[in-house]
C-alpha positions as CSV (number, residue, x, y, z in Angstrom):
1,M,-43.2,-10.9,-29.3
2,D,-45.4,-12.7,-26.8
3,R,-43.8,-15.0,-24.3
4,H,-44.5,-18.7,-24.6
5,P,-47.0,-19.8,-21.9
6,D,-44.6,-22.4,-20.6
7,V,-41.9,-19.7,-20.0
8,V,-42.1,-18.0,-16.6
9,W,-39.7,-15.3,-15.4
10,S,-37.5,-16.5,-12.5
11,P,-37.0,-13.6,-10.0
12,G,-33.8,-13.4,-8.0
13,S,-33.7,-12.6,-4.3
14,L,-31.7,-9.4,-5.0
15,S,-33.6,-6.3,-6.2
16,R,-32.1,-4.0,-8.9
17,D,-31.9,-1.2,-6.4
18,E,-30.1,-3.4,-3.9
19,R,-27.7,-4.5,-6.6
20,W,-27.0,-1.0,-7.8
21,E,-26.5,0.3,-4.2
22,A,-24.1,-2.5,-3.4
23,L,-22.1,-1.9,-6.5
24,G,-22.3,1.9,-6.3
25,V,-23.4,2.3,-9.9
26,R,-26.6,2.7,-11.9
27,G,-27.2,1.0,-15.2
28,A,-28.3,2.8,-18.4
29,T,-28.4,2.4,-22.1
30,I,-26.9,4.9,-24.6
31,W,-28.3,4.2,-28.0
32,L,-26.3,5.7,-30.9
33,T,-28.2,5.6,-34.2
34,G,-27.2,6.9,-37.7
35,L,-26.0,5.8,-41.1
36,S,-23.1,3.5,-41.8
37,G,-20.0,5.5,-41.6
38,S,-21.6,8.3,-39.5
39,G,-19.2,7.7,-36.6
40,K,-21.4,5.7,-34.2
41,S,-18.8,3.0,-33.5
42,T,-16.0,5.5,-33.0
43,L,-18.2,7.4,-30.5
44,A,-19.3,4.2,-28.8
45,T,-15.7,3.0,-28.4
46,A,-14.6,6.3,-27.0
47,T,-17.5,6.5,-24.6
48,E,-17.0,2.9,-23.3
49,E,-13.3,3.6,-22.9
50,H,-13.9,6.8,-20.9
51,L,-16.5,5.1,-18.6
52,I,-14.2,2.2,-17.9
53,A,-11.2,4.5,-17.2
54,H,-13.4,6.2,-14.6
55,R,-14.4,2.9,-13.1
56,R,-17.9,2.9,-14.4
57,P,-18.9,-0.5,-15.8
58,A,-19.7,-0.3,-19.5
59,Y,-20.0,-2.6,-22.5
60,R,-20.2,-1.7,-26.2
61,L,-22.8,-3.5,-28.3
62,D,-21.7,-2.8,-31.9
63,G,-24.0,-3.6,-34.8
64,D,-21.5,-5.6,-36.7
65,N,-20.3,-7.4,-33.6
66,V,-23.7,-8.6,-32.6
67,R,-24.3,-9.8,-36.2
68,C,-21.2,-12.0,-35.9
69,G,-22.8,-14.1,-33.2
70,L,-26.1,-13.4,-31.5
71,N,-27.8,-12.0,-34.7
72,N,-25.9,-13.9,-37.4
73,D,-29.1,-15.6,-38.5
74,L,-30.8,-12.3,-39.4
75,G,-31.0,-10.7,-42.9
76,F,-31.2,-7.0,-43.8
77,D,-34.8,-6.8,-44.9
78,R,-37.1,-4.7,-42.6
79,A,-38.1,-7.7,-40.5
80,G,-34.5,-8.7,-40.0
81,R,-33.5,-5.2,-39.1
82,D,-36.4,-4.8,-36.6
83,E,-35.5,-8.2,-35.0
84,N,-31.9,-7.1,-34.7
85,V,-32.9,-4.0,-32.8
86,R,-35.3,-6.0,-30.6
87,R,-32.6,-8.4,-29.6
88,V,-30.0,-5.8,-29.0
89,A,-32.5,-3.8,-26.9
90,E,-33.2,-6.8,-24.7
91,V,-29.5,-7.5,-24.2
92,A,-28.8,-3.8,-23.4
93,K,-31.6,-3.8,-20.9
94,L,-30.2,-6.9,-19.2
95,F,-26.8,-5.2,-19.0
96,A,-28.3,-2.1,-17.6
97,E,-30.2,-4.1,-15.0
98,S,-26.9,-5.5,-13.8
99,G,-25.5,-1.9,-13.3
100,V,-23.6,-1.7,-16.6
101,V,-23.9,1.2,-19.0
102,A,-24.7,-0.5,-22.3
103,V,-23.3,1.6,-25.2
104,V,-25.2,0.5,-28.4
105,A,-24.0,1.5,-31.8
106,L,-26.6,0.4,-34.3
107,I,-27.9,1.9,-37.5
108,S,-31.5,1.0,-36.3
109,P,-33.1,2.8,-39.3
110,Y,-36.8,2.6,-38.3
111,A,-38.4,4.9,-35.8
112,E,-40.9,2.3,-34.6
113,A,-38.2,-0.2,-33.6
114,R,-36.2,2.5,-31.8
115,L,-39.3,3.5,-30.0
116,R,-39.9,-0.1,-28.8
117,A,-36.3,-0.2,-27.6
118,R,-36.9,3.0,-25.6
119,L,-40.2,1.9,-24.2
120,L,-38.7,-1.5,-23.1
121,H,-36.2,0.5,-21.0
122,E,-38.5,3.2,-19.7
123,S,-41.2,0.6,-18.7
124,A,-38.4,-1.0,-16.5
125,G,-37.3,2.3,-15.1
126,I,-34.0,2.3,-16.8
127,T,-32.4,5.4,-18.4
128,F,-32.4,5.3,-22.2
129,I,-30.4,8.0,-24.0
130,E,-30.9,8.2,-27.8
131,V,-28.0,9.8,-29.6
132,Y,-28.5,10.6,-33.3
133,V,-25.2,10.8,-35.1
134,A,-26.4,13.1,-37.9
135,T,-23.6,12.8,-40.4
136,P,-25.0,13.4,-44.0
137,V,-25.0,10.4,-46.4
138,A,-22.6,12.2,-48.7
139,V,-20.0,12.5,-46.0
140,C,-20.6,8.9,-44.9
141,A,-20.0,7.8,-48.5
142,T,-16.7,9.6,-48.7
143,R,-15.6,7.8,-45.5
144,D,-17.0,4.4,-46.5
145,P,-15.0,2.4,-44.0
146,K,-16.5,-0.9,-45.1
147,G,-16.8,-0.2,-48.8
148,L,-20.6,-0.4,-48.7
149,Y,-21.3,2.8,-50.5
150,A,-18.9,1.9,-53.3
151,R,-20.6,-1.5,-53.7
152,A,-24.1,0.1,-53.7
153,Q,-23.0,2.5,-56.4
154,T,-21.9,-0.3,-58.7
155,G,-25.1,-2.3,-57.9
156,A,-23.2,-5.0,-56.1
157,L,-25.1,-4.2,-52.8
158,A,-28.8,-3.6,-52.5
159,S,-30.9,-2.1,-49.7
160,L,-28.1,0.1,-48.2
161,T,-29.7,2.3,-45.6
162,G,-29.6,6.0,-46.7
163,V,-29.1,5.0,-50.4
164,D,-31.9,2.7,-51.5
165,D,-33.3,1.8,-48.2
166,P,-34.9,4.4,-45.8
167,Y,-33.4,5.9,-42.7
168,E,-36.0,7.5,-40.5
169,V,-34.4,10.5,-38.7
170,P,-35.1,10.6,-35.0
171,T,-37.5,13.4,-34.1
172,S,-36.7,13.8,-30.4
173,P,-33.4,12.3,-29.4
174,E,-31.8,13.3,-26.2
175,L,-28.7,14.4,-28.2
176,V,-27.8,15.1,-31.8
177,L,-24.1,14.9,-32.8
178,T,-22.2,15.0,-36.0
179,G,-19.4,12.7,-36.9
180,D,-17.0,15.6,-37.5
181,S,-17.3,17.1,-34.0
182,P,-14.2,16.7,-31.8
183,L,-14.4,13.3,-30.3
184,E,-13.7,14.3,-26.7
185,E,-16.4,17.0,-26.9
186,S,-19.0,14.5,-28.2
187,V,-18.2,12.0,-25.5
188,A,-18.5,14.8,-22.9
189,Q,-22.0,15.6,-24.2
190,I,-23.0,12.0,-24.0
191,L,-21.8,11.8,-20.4
192,D,-23.7,15.0,-19.6
193,C,-26.9,13.3,-20.8
194,L,-26.2,10.5,-18.4
195,G,-25.7,13.0,-15.6
196,L,-21.9,12.3,-15.5
197,R,-19.3,14.9,-15.8
198,S,-16.3,14.0,-17.9
């Protein structure tokens, strides 16, 4: 999306490197993608908790949470899903710029939108870790924490990702996890990708 010509970026007097050095931290974004019920939110919550417990500023941006406020005007068609990813990527980048580790848990079903999120960070010199939570749809459907798969099965819900709407599997994520892996082990692998030891 192009910036309006009347909008001009207002630079601060503090550089990102100066901020990070003063705070003793470096920002980054961890982007967890996968089907509904795959375990993204559980992993994001545990990762955020671990980082905070070890005095590393972190904030979890969960897909449902951002749709309760920031993105509550968006639908679930492709345009709405892509805009959801775009907005969350921009927020995550701002958090990371400030020195926070943004932990994003978002289905983000389309490869092109995920690539744009990555490039937004990489062009700014910010670490972007894509984590694919590769839980099969059959397993997600047995968990069905929100009852979405049950509703899709009865026809009460259309366009459920992985059922009647596509999910484009990441081809080169930094990490692939499954939702049935031990939680502590999965968090440790995410931290390893960030260059942090658990």
